Each structure stands twice: as structure tokens, then as C-alpha cells.
C-alpha positions, 0 to 999 in steps of 0.5 A: 485495473492499473493503479496510477497513483495512490496515497494513504494517510494514518494518524494515531494519537497516543497520550497527547502524542501525535503519530502521522504516517503517509505512503504515496505511491506513483506509477511510472513507465518502468515501475512504481515509486513508493514514498513513506514518511512518518512524523512523530510529534514535533520531530522532523519527518522520517522520509524513505523512497522505494522503487519497484520494477514492473516485473516485480509488480506484475499483479500488485494489489494495492489497498484500494484494489484490495477493498474492491476484490473483497466486495466482489468475493463476498458478493460471489460468496466464494474465494478461489484457492491459493489467491496470492498477489503482490502488495506493498505493506505499511512500511513500503516494502513489497510483500504478498497478500493472500486470501 
């Protein structure tokens, strides 16, 4: 499976103060662009973009694929040892995800 595009949106309301976080990932021929947007209340949205090469993303496990993998592992009732994948964290940075 290959992720071509993925969008995540999270909204929090704390004491009538709205915080909205969006992460948009788009695959390109040479890698992937991750754009993170954060808006707090009525303030101007803050936007950051990151680019990761195909080499850095080899084996990438974005959130949608992670959910699918968790279902497969639950069905098999087994988790292989040292199951580690590259992932994108909530800040849009490359990290690792281990099971």
C-alpha cells in the first residue's frame, strides 16, 4: 500500500477557545510534502511545510495505514518483535512508530 494523499484534522474547544490543527500529506515523485496548519481562536493560521525524500520515507506508516495494521495484528493475535516503522508526528516531523 502507498499513501498518495492524507489529511488529518483535530479541533479542540477549551473554555470557548477553539484550536484547530490540520496536517495534509501529499506524495510526489521524489518524496512527500507535509503541511501543518495551526489556528488558535481568531488569530491568523500558522502554516509550516516539510519535505521528505523517498529514501527517508521508505516503509512510512501514516495514521490510516497504522489503523489497518493494528486490525491485522489484532486479528492474528500476534505482534512480530521489533516492529518499527517511520511515521509523521502531530507536528509534521519524521519519527518512528513501534509496536
